[in-house]
Structures are given as structure tokens and as C-alpha cells.
C-alpha positions in Angstrom: 111.1 88.8 121.5 113.6 88.6 118.6 113.6 84.8 118.9 109.8 84.8 118.5 110.1 87.0 115.4 112.7 84.7 113.9 110.6 81.6 114.7 107.5 83.2 113.1 109.6 84.3 110.1 111.0 80.7 109.6 107.5 79.2 109.8 106.1 81.7 107.3 109.1 81.1 105.0 108.5 77.4 105.1 104.8 77.6 104.5 105.3 80.1 101.7 107.7 77.7 99.9 105.3 74.9 100.4 102.4 76.9 99.0 104.5 77.8 95.9 105.5 74.1 95.5 101.9 72.9 95.7 100.9 75.5 93.1 103.6 74.1 90.8 102.5 70.5 91.5 98.9 71.4 90.7 100.0 72.9 87.3 102.1 69.8 86.6 99.1 67.5 87.4 96.8 69.5 85.2 99.2 69.5 82.4 99.6 65.7 82.7 95.8 65.3 82.7 95.4 67.5 79.6 98.1 65.6 77.8 96.3 62.3 78.5 93.0 63.7 77.5 94.4 64.9 74.2 96.2 61.6 73.5 93.0 59.7 74.1 91.2 61.9 71.6 93.7 60.9 68.9 92.2 57.4 68.9 90.7 56.8 65.4 87.5 55.4 67.1 86.9 58.7 68.8 85.6 61.9 67.2 88.0 64.7 67.1 85.7 67.0 69.0 85.1 64.5 71.8 85.8 66.1 75.2 86.3 69.6 73.9 84.2 71.0 76.7 86.4 69.2 79.2 89.6 70.5 77.6 88.2 74.1 77.7 87.3 73.7 81.4 90.7 72.2 82.2 92.4 75.1 80.4 90.4 77.5 82.4 91.4 75.7 85.6 95.1 76.0 84.5 94.7 79.7 84.0 93.1 80.1 87.4 96.0 78.2 89.1 98.5 80.3 87.1 96.8 83.5 88.4 96.9 82.0 91.9 100.6 81.4 91.5 101.1 85.0 90.4 99.3 86.1 93.6 101.5 83.8 95.7 104.6 85.4 94.1 103.2 88.9 95.0 102.6 87.7 98.5 106.2 86.4 98.7 107.5 89.7 97.5 105.4 91.6 100.1 106.6 89.2 102.9 110.2 89.8 101.8 109.7 93.5 102.2 108.3 92.9 105.7 111.3 90.7 106.5 113.8 93.3 105.5 111.9 96.0 107.5 111.5 94.0 110.7 114.3 91.4 110.9 116.9 92.5 108.4 118.1 90.4 105.5 119.8 87.1 105.8 123.2 87.8 104.2 123.8 84.1 103.3 120.6 83.8 101.3 120.9 84.5 97.6 118.0 86.1 95.9 117.4 87.1 92.3 117.2 90.8 93.4 120.5 90.6 95.3 122.1 88.9 92.3 120.9 91.6 89.9 122.2 94.3 92.3 125.6 92.5 92.4 125.6 92.3 88.6 124.8 96.0 88.3 127.6 96.9 90.7 130.1 94.7 88.9 129.1 96.2 85.5 129.5 99.7 86.9 133.0 98.8 88.2 134.0 97.5 84.8 132.6 100.4 82.9 134.1 103.2 85.0 137.0 102.1 87.2 138.3 105.7 87.4 135.2 106.9 89.1 135.6 104.1 91.7 139.2 105.0 92.3 138.2 108.7 92.7 135.6 107.8 95.3 137.9 105.9 97.5 139.4 107.9 100.5 
């Protein structure tokens, strides 16, 4: 059963990363499209307001994709919690949260070495 849990976890992890990457690719594509639209509008033969509705619609699409990305990050966080509860944490995988905890522990050691020494048996 544990092998099945690990297989499912790896599949989910892979798909989660792919979804996040696709979201980023979509934002990059929309940014490139907006850039070209705005460059085309700088043409002296084109009125400055030309395509303004299209720019507004594209900006709204960017905002929607950004909100979708935020929901993906929340999904990732929730899945990380499930992984810790069901399968434990991969000790060899660095995460921002683990790095922050390490930094906090290091700063506590530097700020109060006497307390650390008193706590050792």
C-alpha cells in the first residue's frame, strides 16, 4: 500500500509542477502579446486609442490567470500538508518553509548560545 501512496504522490507532484509551469507560460504569452499590441499602437499611422478595448480585455485575462495561479499555489500548499500527514516529508527536498525554519533556528543559536548550552544534557 505504501508503494501505491508514493506512486500517487509522485504523479500528483509532477502534475502540480506542470500546472504551475503552464500557468507561468500563459502569463508570459499574454505579456508578449500585450507588448506587441502596444508596440503596434506606437505606429504614427495608428490612432493612440486603437485597440484599447483589446488591451483592457487582455489585462483582465492576465488578472484571471494570476488569480488562477494563486489558487494553484494554495492547492500546492494544501497538498504539501496532506503529504506531511500521510507520507512524511522528504528530507532531501528543500522548501522555502524548511529554509525559513532553519534560518530561524540559526538566528536563535546566534542570539542566545547560553540557552542552548543550558538545554543540552
